[in-house]
Backbone bond lengths (Angstrom), bond angles and torsions (degrees), N, CA, C in turn:
res aa  C-N    CA-C-N  psi(-1)  N-CA   C-N-CA  omega(-1)  CA-C   N-CA-C  phi
1 M - - - 1.446 - - 1.505 111.49 -
2 T 1.271 115.47 152.82 1.451 116.18 179.22 1.403 115.09 -68.24
3 R 1.378 116.46 161.80 1.513 117.99 178.43 1.609 112.13 -59.82
4 R 1.242 115.15 -36.22 1.441 114.92 177.46 1.560 112.92 -69.14
5 A 1.261 117.46 -41.10 1.474 117.83 178.05 1.529 110.92 -67.83
6 A 1.385 119.65 -37.76 1.321 121.47 175.71 1.569 112.76 -59.98
7 R 1.282 115.65 -41.23 1.517 122.53 179.39 1.597 106.22 -64.12
8 E 1.316 116.69 -46.12 1.448 115.54 179.50 1.543 116.57 -63.89
9 H 1.436 110.97 -40.70 1.409 117.14 175.92 1.559 111.77 -61.73
10 S 1.269 117.27 -38.62 1.556 124.59 -179.84 1.523 106.35 -62.52
11 R 1.402 112.64 -50.26 1.432 117.83 -176.07 1.494 111.63 -63.53
12 R 1.275 125.82 -33.72 1.327 130.33 174.54 1.540 115.44 -57.86
13 F 1.358 110.68 -44.34 1.519 115.06 176.39 1.507 112.51 -77.63
14 L 1.315 120.36 -33.90 1.456 121.34 168.94 1.537 112.95 -58.82
15 E 1.240 116.54 -38.76 1.466 120.40 176.10 1.562 108.77 -65.67
16 M 1.296 119.04 -44.19 1.414 118.19 177.52 1.521 116.55 -58.19
17 V 1.278 115.12 -28.09 1.523 120.45 179.56 1.541 109.91 -97.59
18 G 1.340 117.34 8.48 1.530 120.73 178.99 1.432 114.61 71.63
19 L 1.418 119.93 31.67 1.440 119.56 -179.01 1.563 111.71 -126.69
20 A 1.342 119.37 18.38 1.431 122.29 -175.03 1.538 110.58 -56.26
21 E 1.313 120.89 -40.08 1.401 124.09 174.24 1.532 118.16 -61.03
22 F 1.251 115.59 -12.28 1.501 118.02 -177.90 1.510 110.08 -116.34
23 W 1.271 117.43 27.17 1.513 121.65 175.67 1.458 118.37 -52.98
24 N 1.367 113.99 -30.92 1.419 120.42 -174.02 1.453 116.25 -99.52
25 R 1.368 118.86 11.34 1.492 124.53 -177.81 1.507 112.13 -87.16
26 Y 1.260 119.64 159.93 1.505 123.79 168.44 1.408 103.68 -89.04
27 P 1.410 113.14 163.85 1.469 118.63 178.49 1.566 111.99 -61.80
28 W 1.237 118.85 -42.79 1.480 124.57 178.66 1.478 113.75 -55.57
29 Q 1.304 114.41 -23.49 1.488 120.39 -178.18 1.552 111.20 -85.43
30 L 1.368 116.38 -4.98 1.439 117.32 -174.71 1.566 106.68 -109.38
31 S 1.337 113.85 155.44 1.518 122.04 174.60 1.658 106.49 -69.84
32 G 1.358 108.72 165.59 1.480 111.92 178.53 1.482 110.70 -62.58
33 G 1.254 122.22 -36.50 1.503 119.96 178.53 1.489 113.28 -65.33
34 M 1.348 115.47 -39.41 1.438 122.00 177.44 1.519 109.67 -64.95
35 Q 1.259 117.55 -41.80 1.478 122.20 176.42 1.584 110.18 -58.85
36 Q 1.255 118.21 -39.37 1.396 121.05 179.28 1.538 111.52 -71.90
37 R 1.260 116.91 -36.71 1.510 124.86 168.63 1.546 110.48 -55.46
38 V 1.182 116.93 -43.93 1.511 123.41 -177.04 1.567 105.15 -70.95
39 A 1.231 119.53 -42.15 1.478 122.06 178.81 1.507 111.48 -61.21
40 I 1.374 117.86 -43.26 1.382 123.58 174.77 1.544 110.45 -63.04
41 A 1.323 119.83 -48.50 1.410 120.46 175.57 1.590 114.92 -60.03
42 R 1.252 114.51 -34.15 1.410 115.51 -177.89 1.617 110.32 -73.57
43 A 1.298 115.12 -36.24 1.413 122.39 173.51 1.493 111.45 -59.95
44 L 1.360 116.89 -49.12 1.402 122.84 -174.11 1.559 112.44 -76.03
45 A 1.270 117.03 -18.91 1.432 120.80 176.24 1.523 114.04 -63.15
46 A 1.320 115.16 -29.31 1.441 122.13 174.69 1.559 109.94 -71.06
47 E 1.254 117.20 -6.85 1.485 122.42 -173.69 1.567 115.85 46.30
48 P 1.374 109.97 59.26 1.421 116.00 -178.13 1.503 115.67 -76.32
49 R 1.332 120.44 150.10 1.466 120.06 174.68 1.536 109.84 -82.89
50 V 1.337 114.76 -24.86 1.495 117.37 176.49 1.658 105.50 -134.14
51 L 1.296 108.25 131.31 1.479 120.88 -178.35 1.600 108.86 -112.18
52 L 1.373 110.86 112.53 1.445 114.09 177.84 1.403 109.53 -94.97
53 M 1.349 116.50 132.84 1.466 125.39 -178.37 1.485 115.59 -130.91
54 D 1.291 121.22 118.46 1.373 125.43 -174.39 1.513 108.97 -109.63
55 E 1.361 118.01 100.70 1.505 124.26 179.74 1.475 106.49 49.00
56 P 1.350 121.55 56.32 1.415 122.99 -174.72 1.602 113.96 -67.04
57 F 1.366 113.34 -27.26 1.460 117.08 -175.23 1.544 115.02 -106.64
58 S 1.349 117.96 9.54 1.418 123.87 -177.52 1.470 116.13 -60.72
59 S 1.294 115.65 -28.80 1.506 117.61 -173.98 1.507 113.59 -99.84
60 V 1.264 123.13 17.04 1.469 127.60 174.10 1.517 110.29 -117.10
61 D 1.354 108.21 162.52 1.472 117.06 -177.77 1.531 111.37 -76.51
62 A 1.324 119.17 166.03 1.404 121.36 -172.69 1.572 117.03 -56.76
63 L 1.340 115.68 -44.53 1.421 117.58 178.51 1.575 112.81 -65.52
64 T 1.347 113.61 -38.79 1.557 115.11 -178.02 1.539 103.40 -69.34
65 R 1.309 121.54 -35.28 1.464 124.09 179.52 1.477 109.89 -56.62
66 L 1.356 118.41 -48.98 1.465 123.09 179.80 1.486 111.92 -61.87
67 E 1.349 118.76 -41.48 1.423 126.03 173.44 1.490 109.74 -55.33
68 L 1.357 119.39 -50.05 1.387 124.15 -177.56 1.549 112.00 -69.46
69 H 1.291 119.46 -25.85 1.399 120.72 172.47 1.586 111.19 -64.18
70 G 1.344 112.91 -46.41 1.393 118.82 179.23 1.600 110.61 -62.28
71 L 1.342 112.07 -45.04 1.486 114.67 177.25 1.556 113.05 -55.95
72 L 1.330 116.75 -47.97 1.430 121.60 -178.88 1.490 110.40 -60.44
73 L 1.295 120.13 -47.65 1.434 119.31 173.74 1.452 115.87 -59.56
74 D 1.326 120.07 -40.42 1.490 124.02 177.32 1.529 109.78 -58.95
75 L 1.295 114.52 -45.82 1.493 119.57 -176.57 1.625 109.53 -68.00
76 W 1.368 109.95 -37.62 1.510 115.23 176.31 1.602 109.28 -59.23
77 E 1.249 114.09 -47.00 1.491 125.37 -178.74 1.700 106.29 -51.20
78 R 1.307 108.96 -50.72 1.478 115.88 -176.18 1.602 111.96 -74.99
79 Q 1.194 115.85 -43.81 1.613 120.98 -168.14 1.524 109.98 -96.72
80 R 1.292 119.31 -22.85 1.504 125.83 -178.40 1.550 110.68 44.75
81 F 1.349 117.50 54.08 1.447 127.44 172.10 1.586 106.77 -89.52
82 T 1.259 116.21 158.93 1.423 124.09 172.40 1.555 105.19 -89.91
83 A 1.292 117.40 132.96 1.452 123.99 175.92 1.479 110.89 -120.69
84 V 1.363 116.82 131.46 1.354 125.85 171.67 1.579 105.28 -107.58
85 L 1.318 118.30 113.13 1.378 124.09 -170.03 1.553 107.37 -114.13
86 V 1.319 120.14 120.91 1.496 120.98 174.17 1.494 105.28 -98.86
87 T 1.267 115.76 127.17 1.495 121.28 175.83 1.601 111.76 -158.07
88 H 1.353 110.39 155.33 1.370 117.52 -174.73 1.545 106.13 -109.97
89 D 1.313 117.55 8.45 1.467 124.32 -175.30 1.610 102.23 -101.46
90 V 1.296 117.23 114.22 1.431 126.05 -173.47 1.516 105.99 -70.25
91 D 1.309 123.61 -39.28 1.446 123.77 178.81 1.460 109.53 -62.85
92 E 1.298 116.05 -48.38 1.471 123.69 -178.97 1.555 109.40 -54.87
93 A 1.252 116.64 -47.24 1.475 122.88 -174.05 1.551 105.86 -62.92
94 V 1.254 117.98 -52.37 1.437 123.62 178.43 1.569 114.49 -55.70
95 F 1.289 109.00 -49.12 1.494 115.95 -172.96 1.622 110.47 -65.76
96 L 1.414 115.29 -41.53 1.353 116.03 -173.74 1.564 118.18 -91.16
97 A 1.366 112.25 -20.57 1.468 119.08 -169.53 1.532 116.34 -86.69
98 G 1.207 119.28 154.05 1.483 128.34 164.55 1.537 104.82 -91.56
99 R 1.268 118.96 -32.51 1.435 123.29 177.73 1.595 108.78 -146.53
100 V 1.368 112.00 137.52 1.477 120.45 177.25 1.518 106.92 -106.38
101 V 1.315 114.34 129.44 1.532 118.17 174.58 1.500 103.92 -114.40
102 V 1.329 114.23 116.04 1.488 122.08 -177.32 1.513 105.76 -92.98
103 M 1.231 118.64 123.66 1.452 124.65 179.63 1.537 109.54 -91.07
104 A 1.342 117.66 143.02 1.485 121.12 177.92 1.552 104.50 -78.85
105 A 1.313 110.67 153.35 1.546 117.78 -174.88 1.520 107.63 -68.95
106 R 1.334 115.76 -54.39 1.444 122.84 -176.44 1.534 111.16 -148.11
107 P 1.285 119.39 123.35 1.475 125.71 -7.23 1.474 112.92 -75.48
108 G 1.341 117.02 158.38 1.536 121.29 176.32 1.467 112.36 -57.05
109 R 1.297 117.32 101.63 1.501 121.80 177.99 1.508 104.61 -152.12
110 I 1.431 114.44 166.14 1.430 120.02 -179.69 1.564 105.23 -73.80
111 H 1.258 114.39 122.17 1.556 121.64 171.53 1.502 114.71 -81.47
112 E 1.366 113.16 -52.48 1.451 118.91 179.04 1.505 110.86 -155.69
113 V 1.351 115.29 153.17 1.428 123.74 -179.85 1.520 106.94 -118.66
114 I 1.384 118.87 121.09 1.437 118.37 -174.73 1.544 106.99 -123.05
115 D 1.323 119.64 119.60 1.372 123.10 174.56 1.549 113.10 -75.52
116 V 1.352 112.73 135.98 1.445 114.13 -177.08 1.511 106.31 -110.40
117 D 1.309 112.80 115.00 1.526 123.01 -175.51 1.391 117.54 -101.14
118 L 1.339 116.59 31.67 1.438 123.51 176.72 1.510 110.40 -79.58
119 P 1.350 113.82 145.70 1.515 116.75 -175.60 1.577 110.58 -73.43
120 Y 1.371 112.92 156.72 1.406 118.98 169.10 1.516 105.54 -105.05
121 P 1.264 119.76 153.60 1.516 126.82 -2.38 1.500 107.51 -70.89
122 R 1.293 112.41 148.17 1.556 120.39 178.77 1.606 102.03 -82.64
123 T 1.294 113.40 117.13 1.465 119.73 175.31 1.507 112.34 -124.81
124 E 1.264 116.24 178.39 1.495 121.63 177.90 1.465 113.38 -54.27
125 D 1.428 116.50 -36.67 1.427 118.70 175.05 1.542 115.23 -63.51
126 V 1.237 114.34 -36.06 1.522 122.64 170.53 1.529 109.64 -60.75
127 R 1.272 117.29 -51.25 1.459 121.00 179.97 1.563 112.33 -60.99
128 L 1.273 116.58 -30.22 1.541 120.30 179.19 1.508 113.48 -93.68
129 S 1.332 119.81 7.85 1.369 120.73 -172.62 1.572 113.34 -86.22
130 P 1.336 116.50 154.24 1.497 114.10 172.39 1.479 117.59 -59.69
131 E 1.357 118.06 -30.47 1.447 120.91 174.79 1.560 113.28 -61.71
132 F 1.321 116.68 -42.21 1.420 123.72 174.56 1.552 111.53 -57.96
133 A 1.342 114.45 -48.54 1.458 120.99 179.61 1.496 113.26 -60.31
134 R 1.346 112.97 -40.45 1.401 117.39 175.46 1.482 118.28 -61.00
135 L 1.371 116.37 -43.81 1.443 125.04 173.34 1.416 111.60 -63.58
136 R 1.338 117.16 -49.12 1.484 121.52 177.87 1.515 112.12 -51.53
137 N 1.320 116.19 -47.25 1.431 119.57 -177.02 1.613 110.56 -68.13
138 R 1.338 113.70 -33.87 1.487 113.68 177.04 1.573 108.54 -66.07
139 V 1.333 118.06 -46.28 1.455 117.00 -177.13 1.475 107.78 -68.59
140 W 1.265 126.42 -37.64 1.405 131.55 -177.53 1.595 104.81 -54.87
141 R 1.301 111.19 -50.76 1.517 115.83 -175.62 1.489 107.44 -70.14
142 A 1.223 122.09 -34.82 1.463 122.42 178.17 1.582 112.76 -63.83
143 V 1.328 110.61 -33.60 1.534 114.81 -178.19 1.475 111.58 -87.94
144 Y 1.371 116.64 -38.58 1.469 114.00 -169.89 1.557 112.25 -106.28
145 H 1.277 116.19 2.89 1.495 112.91 179.82 1.551 108.15 -125.24
146 Q 1.324 116.04 28.99 1.482 116.57 178.80 1.532 113.71 -65.99
147 T 1.279 119.67 -38.14 1.451 122.63 -179.90 1.493 111.51 -65.28
148 A 1.299 121.31 -43.49 1.481 124.74 175.35 1.499 109.46 -63.19
149 D 1.367 114.76 -43.79 1.505 115.94 -176.45 1.572 107.99 -66.35
150 H 1.346 119.13 -36.37 1.422 120.76 -179.42 1.384 111.34 -68.78
151 Q 1.329 123.44 -39.75 1.408 128.08 176.69 1.474 113.77 -63.39
152 K 1.399 120.92 -37.53 1.405 123.51 178.36 1.529 108.37 -66.00
153 K 1.354 121.03 -35.13 1.471 121.74 -175.61 1.547 109.47 -75.33
154 D 1.324 117.81 -22.72 1.502 117.25 -175.57 1.540 112.05 -80.08
């Protein structure tokens, strides 16, 4: 693509993540949350069918994390990509996912697959709902009670 087309393509994705006015800044001139938005824009600019994300929100504060959750869901609504998100945050997994795959600690294998049947769009009301709490508790138990469950089966 030409340099001009690449610049327009880049600006389109910066606009999607709310950073169009910062197109000419260096990464060190941006906050941590803004840097994460740029990383998401950069990944989506390649127009992938599958987006792999490894702890993408772990380096930002709690409020920025919630904003980035909303951003990711908005982008997913528009682009309809598949995202594989690795996280240790149970609430984050339940809020963002259509399916949570809980890995066993040792050996590394799938421990449990939990379908998340919460409605979209995922809003604060969804996060505060009894259904969310039920799913969160189920995922929590799957993650943190593996040893006890394994010992009961033996």
